[in-house]
Backbone as CSV, one residue per row, in Angstrom:
resi,resn,N_x,N_y,N_z,CA_x,CA_y,CA_z,C_x,C_y,C_z
1,UNK,1.472,6.033,-20.973,0.682,7.061,-20.325,1.542,7.828,-19.326
2,UNK,1.283,9.104,-19.158,2.042,9.884,-18.177,1.748,9.421,-16.750
3,UNK,2.740,9.466,-15.886,2.553,9.016,-14.498,1.422,9.760,-13.778
4,UNK,1.230,11.026,-14.086,0.169,11.798,-13.438,-1.201,11.198,-13.747
5,UNK,-1.367,10.711,-14.956,-2.636,10.114,-15.357,-2.851,8.754,-14.691
6,UNK,-1.821,7.926,-14.686,-1.974,6.611,-14.051,-2.189,6.755,-12.545
7,UNK,-1.548,7.742,-11.927,-1.767,7.978,-10.498,-3.217,8.363,-10.221
8,UNK,-3.799,9.175,-11.083,-5.210,9.574,-10.919,-6.140,8.371,-11.055
9,UNK,-5.837,7.497,-12.009,-6.656,6.296,-12.194,-6.560,5.410,-10.956
10,UNK,-5.354,5.216,-10.462,-5.164,4.394,-9.259,-5.847,5.044,-8.057
11,UNK,-5.843,6.371,-7.978,-6.543,7.070,-6.888,-8.030,6.726,-6.868
12,UNK,-8.622,6.529,-8.034,-10.044,6.185,-8.102,-10.319,4.766,-7.599
13,UNK,-9.286,3.958,-7.460,-9.438,2.581,-6.979,-9.183,2.471,-5.477
14,UNK,-9.185,3.587,-4.776,-8.789,3.610,-3.365,-9.568,2.643,-2.474
15,UNK,-10.775,2.276,-2.853,-11.557,1.372,-2.005,-11.725,-0.026,-2.612
16,UNK,-10.856,-0.385,-3.537,-10.920,-1.698,-4.197,-9.580,-2.420,-4.025
17,UNK,-9.403,-3.162,-2.901,-8.115,-3.790,-2.617,-7.650,-4.776,-3.680
18,UNK,-8.572,-5.475,-4.317,-8.188,-6.435,-5.351,-7.564,-5.710,-6.548
19,UNK,-8.178,-4.620,-6.958,-7.635,-3.850,-8.084,-6.312,-3.173,-7.716
20,UNK,-6.205,-2.695,-6.478,-4.947,-2.085,-6.038,-3.818,-3.113,-6.048
21,UNK,-4.119,-4.333,-5.609,-3.107,-5.387,-5.630,-2.694,-5.693,-7.067
22,UNK,-3.650,-5.724,-7.980,-3.334,-5.974,-9.388,-2.498,-4.841,-9.963
23,UNK,-2.827,-3.610,-9.621,-2.058,-2.458,-10.117,-0.618,-2.504,-9.621
24,UNK,-0.434,-2.955,-8.392,0.922,-2.993,-7.835,1.800,-4.005,-8.559
25,UNK,1.181,-4.959,-9.273,1.936,-5.972,-10.006,2.169,-5.599,-11.474
26,UNK,1.519,-4.550,-11.955,1.625,-4.174,-13.368,3.034,-3.711,-13.709
27,UNK,3.519,-2.739,-12.983,4.895,-2.269,-13.210,5.367,-1.529,-11.962
28,UNK,6.659,-1.377,-11.840,7.215,-0.763,-10.634,6.805,0.698,-10.477
29,UNK,6.494,1.375,-11.565,6.080,2.773,-11.482,4.709,2.929,-10.836
30,UNK,3.872,1.893,-10.922,2.538,1.961,-10.338,2.528,1.567,-8.867
31,UNK,3.579,0.951,-8.398,3.622,0.411,-7.044,3.415,1.459,-5.944
32,UNK,4.117,2.601,-5.953,3.912,3.567,-4.859,2.474,4.087,-4.761
33,UNK,1.850,4.388,-5.883,0.472,4.899,-5.849,-0.492,3.833,-5.334
34,UNK,-0.279,2.591,-5.733,-1.150,1.508,-5.269,-0.932,1.242,-3.781
35,UNK,0.303,1.261,-3.333,0.598,1.034,-1.913,0.026,2.137,-1.044
36,UNK,0.029,3.359,-1.557,-0.486,4.490,-0.790,-1.907,4.218,-0.314
37,UNK,-2.730,3.639,-1.160,-4.118,3.345,-0.799,-4.272,1.966,-0.166
38,UNK,-3.526,0.997,-0.677,-3.684,-0.389,-0.230,-3.290,-0.565,1.236
39,UNK,-2.265,0.131,1.678,-1.772,-0.030,3.049,-2.062,1.170,3.933
40,UNK,-2.976,2.028,3.517,-3.296,3.214,4.316,-3.813,2.822,5.701
41,UNK,-4.657,1.803,5.741,-5.208,1.335,7.014,-4.958,-0.161,7.148
42,UNK,-4.315,-0.557,8.238,-4.006,-1.956,8.491,-4.684,-2.367,9.793
43,UNK,-5.351,-3.504,9.766,-6.016,-4.022,10.952,-5.364,-5.339,11.355
44,UNK,-4.915,-5.411,12.606,-4.344,-6.639,13.140,-5.439,-7.298,13.965
45,UNK,-5.928,-8.447,13.505,-7.054,-9.111,14.147,-6.615,-9.837,15.413
46,UNK,-5.537,-10.567,15.345,-5.044,-11.258,16.522,-3.532,-11.393,16.384
47,UNK,-2.928,-11.816,17.425,-1.482,-12.001,17.380,-0.762,-10.933,18.170
48,UNK,0.515,-10.869,17.981,1.375,-9.959,18.719,1.474,-8.625,17.979
49,UNK,0.738,-7.645,18.448,0.710,-6.328,17.818,2.096,-5.683,17.869
50,UNK,2.828,-5.889,18.953,4.161,-5.282,19.083,5.128,-5.856,18.041
51,UNK,5.033,-7.150,17.795,5.891,-7.767,16.775,5.535,-7.238,15.394
52,UNK,4.236,-7.067,15.122,3.799,-6.526,13.842,4.298,-5.094,13.670
53,UNK,4.178,-4.306,14.721,4.652,-2.918,14.676,6.148,-2.878,14.378
54,UNK,6.907,-3.749,15.032,8.344,-3.818,14.782,8.656,-4.234,13.361
55,UNK,7.838,-5.115,12.816,8.045,-5.598,11.455,7.823,-4.504,10.419
56,UNK,6.744,-3.752,10.545,6.477,-2.733,9.524,7.393,-1.520,9.665
57,UNK,7.980,-1.338,10.853,8.895,-0.209,11.045,10.366,-0.624,10.964
58,UNK,10.609,-1.850,10.559,11.975,-2.331,10.387,12.636,-1.544,9.245
59,UNK,13.940,-1.267,9.330,14.616,-0.490,8.279,14.494,-1.076,6.866
60,UNK,14.326,-2.388,6.753,14.212,-2.978,5.420,12.778,-3.010,4.897
61,UNK,11.811,-2.622,5.735,10.408,-2.614,5.319,10.115,-1.390,4.477
62,UNK,9.377,-1.593,3.406,8.999,-0.476,2.544,7.515,-0.154,2.683
63,UNK,6.812,-0.886,3.506,5.373,-0.700,3.651,5.048,0.242,4.816
64,UNK,5.870,0.270,5.830,5.585,1.054,7.036,5.286,2.508,6.784
65,UNK,5.918,3.109,5.817,5.692,4.522,5.550,4.310,4.791,4.958
66,UNK,3.641,3.762,4.460,2.316,3.943,3.880,1.190,3.752,4.895
67,UNK,1.484,3.082,6.017,0.460,2.805,7.024,0.196,4.071,7.818
68,UNK,-1.074,4.492,7.821,-1.464,5.687,8.576,-2.373,5.360,9.747
69,UNK,-3.118,4.281,9.629,-4.040,3.885,10.704,-3.886,2.403,10.965
């Protein structure tokens, strides 16, 4: 399937974290579209927020660029 089509399908799963996690494991081409929705909003319930912030913004982290909230 063309990437444009699979991206549209993954976009429809924006509120289903279980399906987004499954899509991210299907193939590497699906990973960016799934991460875009899966990590859009991150909630830190307890713990060291500053350490978490440092972790997602670390140069080797690939998730930080997807976190918007």
